[in-house]
Structures are given as C-alpha cells and as structure tokens.
C-alpha positions in Angstrom: -4.8 -20.0 -31.1 -2.5 -17.1 -32.0 1.1 -17.9 -32.5 2.5 -14.7 -31.0 1.6 -12.2 -28.3 1.3 -9.3 -30.7 -1.2 -11.2 -32.9 -3.3 -12.0 -29.8 -3.2 -8.4 -28.6 -4.2 -7.0 -32.1 -7.1 -9.4 -32.3 -8.2 -8.5 -28.7 -8.0 -4.8 -29.5 -10.3 -5.3 -32.5 -13.1 -6.8 -30.4 -15.9 -4.3 -29.6 -16.0 -3.6 -25.9 -19.1 -2.2 -24.2 -19.2 -1.5 -20.5 -22.5 -1.8 -18.6 -22.7 -0.2 -15.2 -24.3 -2.0 -12.4 -26.3 -0.2 -9.7 -23.3 -0.7 -7.4 -21.0 0.8 -10.0 -23.1 4.0 -10.3 -23.4 4.3 -6.5 -19.6 4.0 -6.2 -19.0 6.7 -8.8 -21.3 9.1 -7.0 -19.6 8.6 -3.6 -16.0 8.7 -4.8 -15.5 12.2 -3.6 -16.0 11.0 0.0 -13.2 8.5 -0.1 -10.3 8.8 2.2 -8.0 6.7 0.2 -8.6 5.4 -3.3 -8.1 2.0 -4.8 -4.6 1.5 -6.1 -3.1 -0.7 -8.8 0.0 -2.8 -8.1 1.5 -1.5 -11.4 4.1 -4.3 -11.6 6.7 -3.4 -14.3 6.2 -6.9 -15.8 2.5 -7.6 -16.4 0.9 -10.9 -15.3 2.0 -13.8 -17.4 2.3 -17.6 -17.2 3.3 -20.5 -19.4 1.6 -23.8 -18.8 1.6 -27.3 -20.3 -1.0 -30.0 -19.4 -0.3 -33.5 -20.5 -1.3 -37.0 -19.3 2.0 -37.2 -17.4 1.4 -34.0 -15.5 1.3 -30.2 -15.4 4.2 -27.9 -15.8 3.9 -24.2 -15.0 6.4 -21.4 -15.5 5.6 -18.1 -13.8 6.9 -15.5 -11.3 4.8 -16.1 -8.1 5.1 -14.9 -4.5 3.8 -18.1 -3.0 4.8 -21.2 -5.0 2.8 -23.6 -2.8 -0.4 -21.6 -3.4 0.3 -21.4 -7.1 0.9 -25.1 -7.3 -2.4 -25.9 -5.6 -4.2 -23.5 -8.0 -2.7 -25.2 -11.0 -3.7 -28.6 -9.7 -7.3 -27.5 -9.3 -7.4 -25.9 -12.7 -6.0 -29.1 -14.3 -8.2 -31.4 -12.2 -5.1 -33.4 -11.0 -3.4 -34.1 -7.7 -0.8 -31.6 -6.6 1.9 -34.3 -6.9 1.4 -34.1 -10.7 2.3 -30.4 -10.9 5.8 -29.1 -11.4 6.1 -25.4 -10.5 9.0 -23.4 -12.1 9.2 -20.2 -10.1 10.7 -17.4 -12.3 11.9 -13.9 -11.4 8.9 -11.8 -10.3 9.1 -8.7 -12.4 7.6 -6.9 -9.5 5.2 -8.5 -7.0 3.9 -6.0 -4.4 1.2 -8.5 -3.3 -0.3 -8.9 -6.8 1.6 -12.1 -7.6 0.4 -13.7 -4.4 -2.9 -14.1 -6.3 -3.2 -17.0 -8.7 -5.8 -15.9 -11.3 -3.2 -15.7 -14.1 -1.9 -19.2 -13.2 -5.5 -20.6 -13.4 -6.1 -18.9 -16.7 -3.0 -20.4 -18.4 -3.6 -23.9 -17.0 -7.3 -24.0 -18.0 -6.5 -22.8 -21.6 -3.6 -25.3 -21.9 -5.9 -28.1 -20.7 -8.6 -27.0 -23.2 -6.4 -26.8 -26.3 -4.2 -29.7 -25.3 -1.0 -27.7 -26.1 1.5 -25.6 -24.2 0.2 -22.1 -23.8 1.7 -18.8 -22.8 -0.7 -16.2 -21.4 0.5 -12.6 -21.3 -1.7 -9.8 -20.2 -1.1 -6.5 -21.8 -0.5 -3.5 -19.7 -4.0 -2.3 -20.3 -5.5 -5.6 -19.3 -3.3 -5.7 -16.3 -4.5 -2.3 -15.1 -8.2 -2.6 -16.0 -8.5 -6.3 -14.9 -6.3 -5.9 -11.9 -7.0 -6.5 -8.2 -6.7 -3.3 -6.4 -6.0 -2.0 -2.9 -9.4 -1.4 -1.4 -10.9 2.0 -1.0 -11.1 3.1 2.7 -12.6 5.8 4.8 -11.5 6.5 8.3 -12.9 8.8 10.9 -11.3 9.9 14.3 -12.6 11.8 17.3 -10.7 12.7 20.4 -11.4 14.4 23.7 -9.1 16.8 25.5 -9.1 18.1 29.1 -8.4 21.7 29.9 -4.7 21.0 29.8 -4.9 19.6 26.4 -4.3 16.0 27.5 -6.1 13.3 25.5 -9.0 11.9 27.5 -10.8 9.8 24.9 -10.0 8.4 21.5 -12.4 6.9 18.9 -11.9 5.6 15.5 -14.3 4.1 12.9 -13.1 2.7 9.5 -14.9 1.4 6.5 -13.4 -0.7 3.7 -13.9 -3.7 1.5 -12.8 -7.0 3.1 -10.2 -8.9 1.1 -10.4 -11.9 3.5 -14.2 -12.1 3.0 -13.4 -13.0 -0.6 -10.3 -15.0 -0.1 -10.9 -16.9 3.2 -14.3 -16.1 4.8 -13.5 -18.3 7.8 -10.8 -15.8 8.8 -13.4 -13.0 9.2 -14.8 -13.2 12.7 -17.3 -10.9 14.3 -17.7 -8.9 11.1 -14.1 -7.7 11.1 -11.3 -8.5 8.7 -8.1 -8.3 10.7 -6.1 -7.1 7.7 -8.5 -4.2 7.2 -7.9 -2.8 10.7 -4.2 -3.5 11.3 -2.6 -0.5 12.8 -6.0 0.9 13.8 -7.3 -1.8 16.1 -4.0 -1.8 18.0 -2.6 1.7 18.1 0.7 2.1 19.9 -0.3 5.2 21.8 -1.6 4.8 25.3 -4.6 7.1 24.8 -7.3 6.4 27.5 -10.9 5.4 26.8 -10.4 3.9 23.4 -13.3 3.0 21.1 -12.4 1.3 17.9 -15.0 0.1 15.4 -15.1 -1.0 11.8 -17.6 -1.6 8.9 -17.1 -4.0 6.1 -18.5 -2.5 2.9 -18.4 -4.6 -0.3 -17.6 -2.8 -3.6 -17.8 -4.1 -7.1 -14.1 -3.8 -7.7 -11.8 -6.8 -7.4 -9.4 -6.3 -4.5 -6.2 -7.9 -3.2 -3.5 -7.1 -0.8 -1.3 -4.2 -1.9 2.2 -3.8 -0.6 2.0 -3.4 3.2 -1.7 -4.6 3.2 -4.1 -2.6 5.5 -1.3 -0.6 7.1 -0.7 1.3 3.9 -3.9 3.3 4.4 -4.3 3.0 8.1 -0.9 4.4 9.0 -1.7 7.4 6.7 -4.9 8.0 8.6 -3.6 7.5 12.1 -0.4 9.4 11.7 -2.0 12.4 10.0 -4.5 12.6 12.8 -1.8 12.2 15.5 -0.1 15.2 13.9 -3.4 17.1 14.2 -3.5 16.2 17.9 0.0 17.7 18.4 -1.1 20.9 16.6 -4.3 21.1 18.7 -2.3 20.5 21.9 0.4 23.0 20.8 3.1 20.3 21.2 6.0 19.2 19.0 4.9 16.1 17.1 7.8 14.1 18.4 7.1 15.1 22.0 3.4 14.3 21.8 4.1 10.8 20.4 6.8 10.2 22.9 4.5 11.2 25.8 2.0 8.5 24.8 4.5 5.7 24.3 5.2 5.0 28.0 5.0 1.2 27.5 7.0 1.2 24.3 10.7 2.1 25.0 11.6 0.6 21.6 9.4 3.1 19.8 10.7 6.0 21.9 14.3 4.9 20.9 13.3 5.0 17.2 11.9 8.5 17.7 15.0 9.7 19.5 17.3 8.4 16.8 15.0 9.8 14.1 15.0 13.2 15.6 18.8 13.3 15.7 19.5 11.8 12.3 16.9 13.9 10.5 18.1 17.1 12.1 14.5 17.8 13.0 15.3 20.9 15.1 17.2 22.6 12.3 15.6 25.4 10.3 14.8 24.9 6.6 14.5 27.5 3.9 11.3 29.4 3.3 8.7 27.3 1.7 10.1 24.1 3.1 9.2 22.1 6.2 9.7 18.6 7.7 6.9 16.2 8.6 7.1 12.9 10.5 5.3 9.7 11.1 5.8 6.4 13.0 4.3 3.0 12.5 4.7 -0.6 13.4 4.0 -3.6 11.1 5.2 -7.1 10.3 7.2 -7.0 13.5 9.2 -3.9 12.5 9.1 -0.3 13.7 9.7 2.5 11.2 9.9 6.2 11.9 10.1 8.6 8.9 10.9 12.3 8.4 10.1 13.9 5.0 11.5 17.3 4.0 9.1 19.0 1.5 9.3 22.2 -0.5 6.4 24.0 -2.1 7.2 26.8 -4.5 5.2 30.0 -4.9 3.8 28.5 -8.1 2.5 25.5 -6.1 5.2 23.0 -7.3 5.8 20.3 -4.7 9.1 18.5 -4.3 10.1 15.9 -1.6 13.8 16.7 -1.0 14.8 14.2 1.6 13.4 11.2 3.5 15.1 9.8 6.6 13.9 6.5 7.9 14.9 4.8 11.2 14.1 1.1 11.3 14.0 -1.4 14.1 13.6 -4.8 12.6 15.8 -6.6 15.1 18.5 -8.7 13.5 20.0 -7.8 10.1 21.2 -10.6 7.9 22.4 -8.5 5.0 22.6 -4.8 5.7 22.9 -3.9 2.0 19.8 -5.8 1.1 18.0 -4.3 4.1 18.8 -0.8 3.0 17.6 -1.6 -0.5 14.3 -2.9 0.9 13.8 0.3 2.9 14.5 2.5 -0.1 12.2 0.5 -2.3 9.4 0.9 0.2 10.0 4.7 0.4 9.8 5.1 -3.4 6.7 2.9 -3.8 5.0 4.7 -1.0 5.9 8.1 -2.2 4.7 7.3 -5.7 1.3 6.3 -4.4 1.1 9.3 -2.0 1.9 11.8 -4.8 0.2 10.2 -7.8 -1.6 6.9 -7.1 -5.3 6.6 -7.9 -7.8 4.5 -9.8 -10.7 6.4 -11.3 -13.9 4.5 -11.8 -16.7 5.8 -14.0 -19.8 3.7 -14.7 -18.0 0.6 -13.6 -15.0 1.1 -15.8 -11.4 1.8 -14.6 -10.1 4.8 -16.6 -6.4 4.4 -16.0 -4.9 1.8 -18.2 -1.2 2.5 -18.7 1.6 4.7 -17.2 0.5 7.7 -19.2 -2.7 7.9 -17.1 -1.6 6.0 -14.0 1.4 8.2 -13.1 4.3 6.8 -11.1 7.3 8.4 -9.5 10.1 9.0 -12.0 13.8 9.1 -11.4 13.9 12.9 -11.3 11.4 12.9 -8.4 13.2 10.5 -6.1 14.4 12.3 -3.0 17.7 11.9 -1.1 17.1 8.9 1.1 18.7 7.8 4.4 18.1 4.5 6.1 19.3 4.0 9.7 18.9 0.7 11.7 18.5 0.3 15.4 20.9 -2.3 16.7 18.3 -4.1 18.9 19.1 -7.7 17.7 18.1 -10.2 20.4 15.4 -12.6 19.4 13.6 -10.1 17.1 13.3 -10.9 13.4 11.0 -8.3 11.7 10.0 -7.9 8.1 11.6 -5.4 5.8 9.7 -5.5 2.5 6.8 -3.3 3.7 7.3 -1.3 6.9 9.2 1.7 5.3 6.3 2.3 2.9 3.6 3.2 5.4 5.0 6.3 7.2 5.9 8.0 3.9 2.5 9.4 3.0 1.6 10.8 6.4 5.1 12.3 6.8 4.8 14.1 3.5 1.2 15.2 4.3 2.2 16.5 7.7 5.0 18.5 6.1 2.5 19.9 3.5 0.4 21.1 6.4 3.3 22.9 8.0 4.0 24.8 4.8 0.4 25.5 3.6 -1.8 25.2 6.7 -4.0 22.7 4.7 -4.7 19.1 5.6 -4.6 16.4 2.9 -7.8 14.6 3.6 -7.6 12.2 0.6 -4.8 10.9 -1.5 -3.1 11.5 -3.9 -1.5 14.8 -2.9 -1.1 15.7 -6.6 -4.9 16.3 -6.8 -4.5 19.4 -4.6 -3.6 23.0 -5.5 -1.1 23.9 -2.9 0.5 27.3 -2.1 2.7 28.3 0.9 0.8 30.0 3.7 
C-alpha cells in the first residue's frame, strides 16, 4: 500500500493502459454526430475521495456525500456488516451536482480497507474522475407540430431517446419501458397544445451514467424551449406572447412571464449584434423564466452579457441563500451550454482535465439578476436546480435572433457563428 497520494498516482501513471473498443463503443463513435445533447461530466472541483476504517468493532467512513443514508447502507454492504455497525462522518462536499449521490467511491474505500485490514484513504485523480466518471446521458429529441391556416397549433408530437439511469439504479421504477426521470419536462409539457403525442425509447449505451444537476430536465428543457421558440417564429409571434397564449390553465406561469418581461426589459432595443432570448421551465416544484442577452461580434466571438431569472419557488427561508442557488445554477448551466461535452473515441473518453474539459471562467460570467415571485402559501419548491435548465435554450434562442441559425446540438462553442 502506498503511504501518500502522490506515490499512488505516480505508480498508477506508470502502468501501461490499453483501451479495447467493444462493438457498442464503435457504434457510439460513428453515431455521435447525430446526438442532440452529449454526455456531460459533473466536474466537481474536489475529485471523489473517501477515508474508511474497517475493524471488528465497526466501520467508520469519512466522505462528502449527498445522501448519507444511502452511503451508510453502501458501506455496510461493502464491509459485510449490519448498518448499525457503520458510523458515517459526512464532510463538506467539494461540489456534488448529483455525482456524490452515487456511492461507488464509498464502496471502493471500504472494500480496500477491509481487505488490507487498515484505514485507507482513496483519492481519485482528476483524470480518473473524468474518465471513470458517471455522465449525464446522451439524448436525442424530435418534435413535430401542426398549424392551421391562422398559425394556431393543432397537433404536437415529441419522441425522445436516451439511456435510462433508473434501469441501472432501480429497475423496478421503470414501468412500461419508460424511465420517468428521462422524460421529465417532456411527458408533461406546460403548454395546452391540442392533440399531444409523447413517446420515448430507452437506448442503452456503454457509458456509465448518473443524474447530473437538474436530472432529465437539463436536456429536455433545452429541447422543448428551443422548439417553442421555433413555433413563435413560424407563427410570427413574440415568444412571450405565444407561450402566454398556451398557458391558460397556468396563471402562475403567466405571472412569471409577465414579471420576467418587465425585469429583463425585453421590449428595449439592444446594440447591433446583440439580442435577447428567453425560456421557461418547471421542475422540482419551482418555476423559472430566464432571459439571456447575447452579443456576437463580426469575428464570431460570443459573449453572454446579462441573464435575468424570475423564480417562483413559493416560500423563501433565506433570500440570500436562495439568490446564491439561482446564480450557481445559471453559471453551471451556462458553462455546459457553451463548452460542456464528453468526446468518446473507440470506447475511451478523451477529456481528462480542465485543459480539455473547458468550464466557464470568471471573465465569462455575465451580469446576473434573480427575482422571486412572492407566492408563498403552501408551496415549497426546490432551488438547487431549476435556474439551470432555461439557461441553454435562452442563450440558443438569442443566438438564433442574431445569426438566423439554430443550435441543434450543444455545446454552442462548437459552432462558427456570425451575425446575419
């Protein structure tokens, strides 16, 4: 056993590594150009790590985890003891985003400590964390819509394809061939379009997957809200007005739209080469509407200058913490929209550190505004994730207004963009 992390990493780096591509891996690489959204890493600032001790008297675990009860149960299984024999010391996360709700790094540490009969600290390097990660699943989404002669929506169909996380984690929760987390936001669209037809296909891939911040809504809000913007363009209607017209049964969503339009100064003119885009989504019991102001220079350089979010989560316990959560979701979502992608060649993930898996830096963070609807009552919505989902479609819709080009697959940074 190595006595220090650097010693272990140096030995690991010296091992010869040979990647062998399976038929599924080759097939995935060939079809990657058809993806609507790519797999994404959680990219926690602190890589996965855990310290464990297994003795006759019990098991002790030190780790940052998102679900201490699940981690405790995993440690008990790995040690072969009753859960009452495990003491879980939950540390600061160092970034979670869904990744630390999985317990693989807990199991690794406990199994090794049990085997060597000594306390063990397992620390994954950044490269291990990226290449042995659990990624947001790839997804493809297709929409079709029918209009009458007056450009009113008469039919709406949607089909999505993605890997099922629940099929791996809890197969009993997958019923009728549908993983509910894969279709959240698509199976229950807020708009009262007539003649809905929603379908889904589960497609297994060879990549390990797990819930990424905001789960299925992260890709589904992007798909739905970009397409809704296309409907507004086809119907020659303002994107706010089209959405509002199809939210007759949702006065709460109409209120969010009205406040967002005012606070974002939607009807004001921006400089040449700049335009706003908007999106609206509901998840985890919370509504979030977002306007992004984007500028694209003549040389094709894109900057997101301002993002305004209006949030209806019901009651607010700590307004300052709530604002921090909203801003955190905006930054995480914008980073993924502009840069996030995992590239797979012959079964191997190529991105292994922040030099290849680019993230948003301080200089790229826009001016941010978070406004809260004072709805209160009995509503208690979540705040860790809802502000993330509308960011990508809002930015993409702004890009269309400037360039006339639709972003059909993320990240936006892969596109050569020039003002129309």
